[in-house]
C-alpha beads as a LAMMPS data file, in Angstrom:
LAMMPS data file: protein, C-alpha beads

103 atoms
102 bonds

1 atom types
1 bond types

-500.0 500.0 xlo xhi
-500.0 500.0 ylo yhi
-500.0 500.0 zlo zhi

Masses

1 110.0

Atoms # bond

1 1 1 -235.068 295.586 231.022
2 1 1 -233.576 298.318 228.881
3 1 1 -230.964 300.886 229.871
4 1 1 -228.520 300.428 232.729
5 1 1 -229.824 298.149 235.469
6 1 1 -228.677 298.483 239.061
7 1 1 -229.105 296.525 242.267
8 1 1 -230.056 298.614 245.279
9 1 1 -229.175 296.867 248.527
10 1 1 -230.707 298.099 251.777
11 1 1 -229.714 297.063 255.298
12 1 1 -232.196 297.835 258.076
13 1 1 -232.882 296.761 261.647
14 1 1 -235.417 293.943 261.928
15 1 1 -237.826 296.308 263.686
16 1 1 -238.322 298.089 260.341
17 1 1 -239.074 294.885 258.415
18 1 1 -242.830 295.239 257.889
19 1 1 -242.809 299.018 257.495
20 1 1 -239.985 298.853 254.927
21 1 1 -241.531 295.932 253.028
22 1 1 -244.897 297.701 252.896
23 1 1 -243.290 300.940 251.736
24 1 1 -241.271 299.280 248.969
25 1 1 -244.308 297.288 247.828
26 1 1 -246.273 300.556 247.484
27 1 1 -243.668 301.985 245.058
28 1 1 -245.256 300.207 242.094
29 1 1 -244.099 302.828 239.594
30 1 1 -240.449 301.943 240.363
31 1 1 -240.335 298.483 241.958
32 1 1 -241.714 295.279 240.432
33 1 1 -240.359 293.011 243.165
34 1 1 -237.576 292.530 245.676
35 1 1 -235.735 289.878 247.632
36 1 1 -235.183 289.998 251.390
37 1 1 -233.198 287.928 253.848
38 1 1 -232.092 288.039 257.474
39 1 1 -228.586 289.197 258.303
40 1 1 -226.240 289.648 261.250
41 1 1 -224.733 293.142 261.368
42 1 1 -221.173 293.469 262.693
43 1 1 -218.825 296.425 263.051
44 1 1 -218.055 299.587 264.963
45 1 1 -220.908 301.521 263.322
46 1 1 -223.568 298.851 263.971
47 1 1 -225.976 299.688 266.801
48 1 1 -226.741 296.777 269.126
49 1 1 -230.303 297.664 270.163
50 1 1 -231.143 294.984 272.705
51 1 1 -229.474 293.038 275.492
52 1 1 -229.799 289.904 273.341
53 1 1 -227.888 291.582 270.491
54 1 1 -225.176 292.728 272.899
55 1 1 -224.798 289.153 274.175
56 1 1 -224.728 287.732 270.615
57 1 1 -222.334 290.468 269.493
58 1 1 -224.283 291.352 266.349
59 1 1 -227.403 293.242 265.311
60 1 1 -230.386 291.407 263.848
61 1 1 -230.956 293.054 260.481
62 1 1 -232.652 292.520 257.151
63 1 1 -231.149 292.806 253.687
64 1 1 -233.352 293.930 250.804
65 1 1 -232.179 293.704 247.200
66 1 1 -234.028 295.440 244.379
67 1 1 -233.036 295.285 240.703
68 1 1 -234.289 298.304 238.804
69 1 1 -233.204 300.925 236.307
70 1 1 -230.394 303.191 237.518
71 1 1 -232.579 306.325 237.217
72 1 1 -235.391 304.609 239.143
73 1 1 -232.871 303.651 241.805
74 1 1 -232.064 307.317 242.406
75 1 1 -235.774 308.177 242.596
76 1 1 -236.401 305.372 245.086
77 1 1 -233.465 306.500 247.230
78 1 1 -234.908 310.028 247.337
79 1 1 -238.235 308.626 248.542
80 1 1 -236.530 306.389 251.120
81 1 1 -234.559 309.361 252.473
82 1 1 -237.817 311.206 252.994
83 1 1 -239.776 308.285 254.471
84 1 1 -237.010 306.714 256.592
85 1 1 -234.878 309.703 257.567
86 1 1 -233.133 309.168 260.894
87 1 1 -233.399 305.356 260.811
88 1 1 -229.756 304.844 259.765
89 1 1 -230.793 302.737 256.773
90 1 1 -227.620 301.566 255.037
91 1 1 -227.569 301.239 251.249
92 1 1 -225.342 300.685 248.267
93 1 1 -225.901 300.496 244.532
94 1 1 -224.118 298.140 242.149
95 1 1 -224.413 297.831 238.379
96 1 1 -226.180 294.751 237.049
97 1 1 -224.652 293.383 233.853
98 1 1 -227.367 290.803 233.243
99 1 1 -230.818 290.140 234.652
100 1 1 -233.522 287.757 233.576
101 1 1 -235.638 284.733 234.356
102 1 1 -234.761 281.211 233.325
103 1 1 -237.974 279.394 232.371

Bonds

1 1 1 2
2 1 2 3
3 1 3 4
4 1 4 5
5 1 5 6
6 1 6 7
7 1 7 8
8 1 8 9
9 1 9 10
10 1 10 11
11 1 11 12
12 1 12 13
13 1 13 14
14 1 14 15
15 1 15 16
16 1 16 17
17 1 17 18
18 1 18 19
19 1 19 20
20 1 20 21
21 1 21 22
22 1 22 23
23 1 23 24
24 1 24 25
25 1 25 26
26 1 26 27
27 1 27 28
28 1 28 29
29 1 29 30
30 1 30 31
31 1 31 32
32 1 32 33
33 1 33 34
34 1 34 35
35 1 35 36
36 1 36 37
37 1 37 38
38 1 38 39
39 1 39 40
40 1 40 41
41 1 41 42
42 1 42 43
43 1 43 44
44 1 44 45
45 1 45 46
46 1 46 47
47 1 47 48
48 1 48 49
49 1 49 50
50 1 50 51
51 1 51 52
52 1 52 53
53 1 53 54
54 1 54 55
55 1 55 56
56 1 56 57
57 1 57 58
58 1 58 59
59 1 59 60
60 1 60 61
61 1 61 62
62 1 62 63
63 1 63 64
64 1 64 65
65 1 65 66
66 1 66 67
67 1 67 68
68 1 68 69
69 1 69 70
70 1 70 71
71 1 71 72
72 1 72 73
73 1 73 74
74 1 74 75
75 1 75 76
76 1 76 77
77 1 77 78
78 1 78 79
79 1 79 80
80 1 80 81
81 1 81 82
82 1 82 83
83 1 83 84
84 1 84 85
85 1 85 86
86 1 86 87
87 1 87 88
88 1 88 89
89 1 89 90
90 1 90 91
91 1 91 92
92 1 92 93
93 1 93 94
94 1 94 95
95 1 95 96
96 1 96 97
97 1 97 98
98 1 98 99
99 1 99 100
100 1 100 101
101 1 101 102
102 1 102 103
């Protein structure tokens, strides 16, 4: 990877899992892969969508992490805003100082 790498982290409700995964996978010009895991969302701004979530006290969410070039990160965010507007997708971007594969 050349240039400044960044890690884009997305937080989404579990209901968007397949749609979001499919969408990211289709962005082959920007994304070569990603990592996803389940998460429990807490806080005043977190929407508890079901009775089960209200009982548990947290929202069932997914976390997606994508390492890509900083400029590509901005392009992907623009596309996500268009495709997932209104879904309250949470994101943040952090610089990546090193990235590689240990063989």
